C-alpha positions in Angstrom: 111.8 -113.8 13.3 110.3 -111.5 15.9 106.6 -111.2 16.0 104.8 -107.8 15.7 104.3 -107.5 19.5 108.0 -108.1 20.0 108.9 -105.4 17.4 106.6 -103.0 19.0 108.2 -103.5 22.5 111.6 -103.3 21.0 110.8 -100.0 19.2 109.2 -98.5 22.5 112.4 -99.4 24.3 114.9 -98.1 21.6 117.0 -95.1 22.7 115.6 -92.8 19.9 111.9 -93.6 20.4 111.1 -90.3 22.3 112.8 -88.3 19.4 110.9 -90.4 16.8 107.6 -89.9 18.7 108.0 -86.2 18.7 108.5 -86.3 14.9 105.4 -88.4 14.4 103.3 -85.9 16.7 104.6 -83.0 14.7 102.8 -84.4 11.7 99.7 -85.6 13.7 100.5 -89.2 13.0 100.7 -89.0 9.3 100.3 -92.5 7.7 103.2 -92.0 5.3 105.2 -89.0 6.1 108.0 -87.5 3.8 111.4 -88.0 5.6 113.8 -85.0 5.0 117.3 -84.3 6.3 119.0 -80.9 6.5 118.5 -77.7 8.5 116.6 -74.5 8.8 117.5 -71.3 10.4 116.3 -67.8 11.2 118.5 -64.9 10.0 118.4 -61.1 10.7 117.8 -59.6 7.2 119.7 -56.4 8.1 122.9 -58.1 9.5 122.7 -61.6 8.1 123.3 -62.9 11.7 121.9 -66.4 12.5 119.4 -66.0 15.2 118.3 -69.7 15.5 119.5 -72.9 13.8 118.0 -76.4 13.8 119.4 -79.3 11.9 118.9 -83.1 11.7 116.0 -85.3 10.3 112.3 -84.4 10.3 109.0 -85.5 9.1 106.7 -83.6 6.7 103.1 -84.6 6.3 102.2 -86.4 3.0 99.3 -84.2 2.3 97.0 -86.8 1.0 93.3 -85.7 1.3 91.8 -89.2 1.1 90.8 -90.7 4.5 91.4 -94.2 3.2 95.1 -93.4 2.5 96.0 -90.9 5.4 93.4 -90.2 8.2 95.6 -87.5 9.8 96.3 -85.4 6.5 92.6 -86.1 5.6 91.6 -84.4 8.8 93.7 -81.4 8.2 92.2 -81.1 4.5 88.7 -81.5 5.9 89.4 -78.6 8.4 90.5 -76.4 5.6 87.6 -77.3 3.4 85.3 -76.5 6.3 86.7 -73.1 6.8 86.6 -72.5 3.0 83.0 -73.5 2.6 81.9 -71.8 5.9 83.5 -68.4 5.0 81.3 -68.4 1.8 78.2 -69.3 3.9 78.3 -67.0 6.9 81.0 -64.4 6.1 82.7 -62.3 8.8 86.1 -63.8 8.0 88.6 -64.4 5.3 87.6 -61.1 3.6 84.0 -62.2 3.1 81.4 -59.8 4.7 78.7 -61.1 6.9 76.1 -59.9 4.5 76.4 -62.9 2.4 73.9 -64.6 4.6 71.4 -62.2 3.2 71.8 -63.4 -0.4 69.7 -65.9 -2.3 71.3 -69.2 -1.6 70.5 -72.9 -2.2 72.1 -76.3 -1.5 71.7 -78.3 -4.7 72.5 -82.0 -5.5 73.0 -83.1 -9.1 73.2 -86.8 -9.9 74.1 -89.1 -12.8 71.3 -90.7 -14.9 70.6 -94.4 -15.0 72.7 -96.8 -17.1 70.8 -99.7 -16.0 68.8 -100.9 -13.0 70.9 -101.6 -9.8 70.2 -103.1 -6.4 68.7 -100.8 -3.9 68.1 -100.8 0.0 64.7 -99.4 -0.3 62.4 -98.1 2.5 58.8 -96.8 2.4 57.8 -93.2 3.4 57.2 -94.6 6.9 60.8 -96.1 7.1 59.6 -99.7 6.5 62.0 -101.9 4.5 60.6 -102.8 1.1 62.0 -105.3 -1.5 64.5 -104.4 -4.1 63.5 -104.9 -7.8 65.3 -108.2 -7.6 62.7 -109.3 -5.1 65.0 -109.3 -2.0 65.4 -107.2 1.0 68.8 -105.6 1.2 70.3 -104.2 4.5 72.3 -101.0 4.2 75.8 -102.8 4.2 74.8 -105.4 1.6 77.7 -105.4 -0.9 75.3 -105.8 -3.8 73.8 -102.3 -3.3 74.6 -100.2 -6.4 75.6 -103.1 -8.6 73.7 -103.9 -11.7 70.6 -106.3 -11.6 71.9 -107.5 -15.1 75.6 -107.0 -15.7 75.4 -108.0 -19.3 72.9 -105.2 -20.2 74.4 -102.5 -18.0 75.8 -99.6 -20.1 79.4 -99.5 -18.6 80.6 -97.6 -21.7 77.9 -94.9 -21.2 78.6 -94.7 -17.5 82.4 -94.2 -18.0 81.8 -91.6 -20.7 79.4 -89.7 -18.4 81.9 -89.8 -15.6 84.7 -88.5 -17.7 82.7 -85.5 -18.9 81.0 -84.8 -15.5 83.2 -81.8 -15.1 82.2 -80.4 -18.5 78.6 -81.1 -17.6 79.0 -78.9 -14.4 80.5 -76.1 -16.5 77.6 -76.2 -18.9 75.1 -76.2 -15.9 76.6 -73.0 -14.5 76.6 -71.3 -17.8 72.9 -72.2 -18.4 72.0 -71.2 -14.8 73.2 -67.7 -15.6 71.0 -67.6 -18.6 68.1 -68.9 -16.7 68.5 -66.4 -13.9 68.8 -63.5 -16.5 65.7 -64.8 -18.2 63.6 -64.7 -15.0 65.1 -61.3 -14.0 64.1 -59.8 -17.5 67.6 -59.0 -18.5 69.7 -60.2 -21.5 72.1 -63.1 -20.7 75.1 -61.1 -21.9 74.3 -58.4 -19.6 74.0 -60.7 -16.6 77.6 -59.9 -15.3 76.7 -56.2 -15.1 73.9 -57.1 -12.6 74.9 -60.1 -10.6 77.4 -62.9 -10.2 77.0 -66.5 -9.5 79.2 -67.9 -6.7 79.5 -71.5 -5.7 81.4 -74.1 -3.8 80.9 -77.8 -4.7 82.1 -81.2 -3.8 81.9 -84.5 -5.7 80.7 -87.7 -3.9 80.7 -91.2 -5.2 77.5 -93.2 -5.0 77.4 -97.0 -4.4 77.1 -97.5 -8.0 80.4 -95.9 -8.8 79.1 -92.6 -10.3 79.6 -89.3 -8.7 77.0 -86.7 -7.8 77.7 -83.0 -7.0 76.7 -81.2 -3.8 77.0 -77.4 -4.2 76.3 -74.3 -2.4 75.0 -71.7 -4.9 75.0 -68.0 -4.0 73.7 -65.1 -6.0 76.0 -61.9 -5.4 76.3 -58.5 -6.9 78.5 -58.0 -10.0 81.6 -57.7 -7.9 81.0 -60.9 -5.9 80.7 -61.3 -2.2 81.5 -57.7 -1.4 78.4 -56.3 -3.3 74.7 -56.9 -2.5 72.6 -58.9 -4.8 70.3 -57.0 -7.1 66.7 -56.2 -6.0 65.2 -58.8 -8.3 67.3 -61.6 -6.8 65.1 -64.0 -4.7 65.6 -67.5 -3.4 62.6 -68.7 -5.2 63.9 -67.4 -8.5 67.3 -69.1 -7.9 65.6 -72.4 -7.1 63.5 -72.3 -10.2 66.5 -71.4 -12.3 68.5 -74.3 -10.9 65.8 -76.8 -11.9 65.3 -75.4 -15.3 69.2 -75.4 -15.9 69.7 -78.9 -14.8 67.0 -80.1 -17.0 68.3 -78.1 -20.1 72.0 -79.3 -20.1 72.9 -81.7 -22.8 76.4 -82.7 -24.0 76.8 -84.7 -27.3 79.5 -87.5 -27.4 80.5 -90.3 -29.8 80.5 -93.8 -28.6 83.2 -96.3 -29.7 80.9 -97.8 -32.4 80.4 -94.3 -33.9 76.9 -93.8 -32.7 75.9 -90.4 -31.1 74.9 -90.2 -27.6 73.8 -87.3 -25.2 74.9 -86.8 -21.8 72.7 -85.3 -19.3 72.0 -85.0 -15.6 69.9 -87.5 -13.8 66.2 -86.7 -12.9 66.8 -86.6 -9.2 67.8 -83.0 -8.8 67.5 -81.7 -5.1 67.3 -78.1 -4.1 67.2 -77.1 -0.5 67.0 -73.8 1.4 70.0 -72.9 3.6 69.0 -72.1 7.2 71.0 -69.3 8.9 73.2 -70.4 11.8 71.7 -70.4 15.3 70.7 -72.5 18.2 69.7 -75.2 15.8 72.8 -75.5 13.8 72.8 -79.2 13.8 69.0 -79.9 13.0 67.4 -79.9 9.6 64.0 -78.4 9.6 61.4 -78.4 6.9 63.8 -79.5 4.2 66.3 -76.9 5.1 69.9 -77.4 6.1 72.0 -75.2 8.5 75.1 -73.3 7.5 77.3 -75.1 10.1 76.0 -78.5 9.2 76.4 -77.8 5.5 79.9 -76.8 5.8 80.8 -79.9 7.8 78.9 -82.1 5.3 80.8 -80.8 2.3 84.2 -81.0 4.1 83.5 -84.6 5.0 82.8 -85.6 1.4 85.8 -83.7 0.2 88.0 -86.2 1.9 85.9 -89.3 1.4 87.1 -89.9 -2.1 86.6 -93.6 -3.0 86.3 -96.4 -0.7 87.8 -99.8 -0.9 84.7 -101.3 -2.6 84.4 -98.4 -5.0 87.8 -97.8 -6.6 91.5 -97.7 -6.1 93.3 -95.1 -4.0 96.3 -95.0 -6.4 96.5 -95.1 -10.2 96.7 -98.3 -12.1 99.6 -98.8 -14.4 98.8 -102.1 -16.2 96.3 -104.8 -16.7 97.9 -106.7 -14.0 97.1 -104.0 -11.6 93.4 -104.1 -12.4 93.4 -107.8 -12.1 94.7 -107.6 -8.5 92.5 -104.7 -7.2 90.5 -105.3 -4.0 87.3 -104.0 -5.4 83.9 -105.3 -6.3 83.3 -106.9 -9.6 81.1 -104.0 -10.7 83.7 -101.4 -10.1 86.4 -103.4 -11.5 84.4 -103.6 -14.7 84.1 -99.7 -14.7 87.9 -99.4 -14.3 88.4 -102.0 -17.1 86.1 -100.1 -19.4 87.9 -96.9 -18.7 91.2 -98.6 -19.3 90.0 -100.1 -22.6 88.5 -96.8 -23.8 91.7 -95.1 -23.0 93.5 -97.2 -25.6 91.2 -95.7 -28.4 92.5 -92.6 -30.3 89.0 -91.1 -30.2 89.3 -90.6 -26.4 93.0 -89.4 -26.1 92.1 -86.0 -24.8 90.1 -87.6 -21.9 93.3 -89.5 -20.7 91.1 -92.2 -19.3 93.9 -94.6 -18.4 95.3 -92.1 -16.0 91.8 -91.8 -14.3 90.8 -95.4 -14.6 91.4 -95.9 -10.8 88.9 -93.1 -10.1 86.3 -94.8 -12.3 87.1 -92.2 -15.1 86.2 -89.2 -12.9 88.8 -86.5 -14.0 87.8 -83.5 -11.8 88.7 -82.1 -8.4 86.6 -83.2 -5.5 86.3 -79.8 -4.1 86.0 -76.8 -6.4 84.7 -73.2 -6.1 84.2 -70.2 -8.1 86.7 -67.3 -7.7 84.4 -65.1 -5.7 82.8 -67.6 -3.4 85.2 -67.3 -0.6 88.9 -67.5 0.3 91.4 -70.1 -1.1 93.2 -73.1 0.3 96.5 -71.1 -0.4 95.3 -68.2 1.8 94.2 -70.6 4.6 97.5 -72.5 4.6 99.5 -69.2 4.3 97.6 -68.0 7.5 98.5 -71.2 9.3 102.2 -70.9 8.4 102.4 -67.3 9.6 100.7 -68.3 12.9 103.2 -71.0 13.4 106.1 -68.7 12.7 104.7 -66.1 15.0 104.5 -68.9 17.7 108.2 -69.9 17.0 109.4 -66.4 17.3 107.5 -65.7 20.5 109.0 -68.9 22.0 112.6 -67.8 21.0 112.0 -64.3 22.3 112.1 -62.7 18.8 108.5 -61.6 18.5 109.5 -58.0 18.5 111.8 -58.7 15.5 109.4 -60.5 13.3 109.6 -57.9 10.5 113.4 -58.4 10.1 113.6 -62.2 10.4 114.0 -64.5 7.3 113.4 -68.2 7.3 116.1 -70.2 5.3 115.5 -73.8 4.6 117.9 -76.5 3.2 116.4 -79.9 3.2 116.9 -83.1 1.1 114.6 -85.9 0.5 115.6 -89.2 2.2 112.5 -91.4 1.9 108.8 -91.7 2.7 106.8 -93.7 5.1 107.9 -95.7 8.1 110.6 -98.3 8.4 108.4 -101.3 9.3 105.0 -102.4 10.4 105.8 -101.6 14.1 106.4 -98.1 13.4 103.2 -97.9 11.3 101.2 -99.4 14.2 102.6 -97.0 16.7 102.0 -94.0 14.3 98.4 -95.0 13.7 97.8 -95.3 17.5 99.4 -91.7 18.0 97.2 -90.5 15.2 94.1 -92.0 16.8 94.9 -90.5 20.2 95.4 -87.0 18.7 92.1 -87.2 16.8 90.3 -88.4 20.0 91.8 -85.5 22.0 90.9 -83.0 19.5 87.3 -84.3 19.3 87.0 -84.3 23.1 88.2 -80.7 23.1 85.7 -79.6 20.5 82.9 -81.4 22.2 83.7 -79.5 25.5 83.9 -76.2 23.8 80.6 -76.7 22.1 78.9 -77.7 25.3 80.2 -74.5 26.9 78.9 -72.4 24.1 75.5 -74.0 24.5 75.5 -73.2 28.2 76.1 -69.5 27.7 73.2 -67.1 28.0 73.1 -66.5 24.2 72.4 -70.2 23.6 69.9 -70.8 26.4 
């Protein structure tokens, strides 16, 4: 049997390597591309004449947003998420006016409550390492961080039920926040839509203990959203105060498996930070503030992070055997097991916990936004398709006929992924090279911007 090195050499020397490499480049080195066979052609909508035809085999990106599954598609999702969040922060694009920067805005973080003490890598206010409650000093990469000090007393059932209802807690938070804002503005809660609108974009991030916390950009608009100014009474301090009050007031009753009642709430650590307008200090936090540019990149990063290898599985579990063979920590395996076991109880049928056991029972989307916050992924991706079509028409000399050209596709699925580990290794190296080149390009562009008179 050939070694991996021999298989790599054989693939590099094969007659179809150049064609295969071009297909991989077309999907930016996707880790598990969809293979299609068929053809597409450009037709004149008036005469039906075929203006261009291309047939054969192609690769299509898998589209997985998780960096642990496909770094290439994750990068694309992160870029789209960045533009979606950024549009709602600075405006001037995607139909969002630049005046949104003048609205009351806040960057908030809502966390889960405690379900039992866990190991921490603790530091003092001066940055000095201090011992954990277990008496030991933990470095930042210690696998025990986030795991319970006492597994037998840790409330795994409570943690899983909280995680499964995190989306409902967020919904109740936004409802309560509108009421708190209305109260401080001196208007009735039911009249709030006539005066203002709450817009937001949020992302879920897993903590080391396996529970999510939410990072969100909150913006107070006029009644029609981003296109209308906020009312005169709207002020950042009013918004900050309302956020803290709403987070502390949210409560969601649930029934535990033994029939006892429990109440789900947010954790006591609620962080509210002012958003600094973009400028020369885009990448520096100042006095507890965070810049618009840094914030958009931060949220985009966590929208693709998902769960790591030590936190949860990247794919659904289908059986107890799957759980037994997961490469996760004992703590996170216990959370998955608890979700799996609770999912077998009729009382929790509507939570569909077995479907989401691999996500430690978190059932929501990692990136969500209110309707009026900014643009949509559909719009961003539609703009990209239109741009690529315009490039193709220009290359074929058909740019002046764009209005009368129709794209006709006929493709059939032939498989997914690469044929062997040699192709996977080569694709991964191509993806890394593309990523490095893109980063180098962006770094050069940023340096040029900083050297212009406006940035000096």
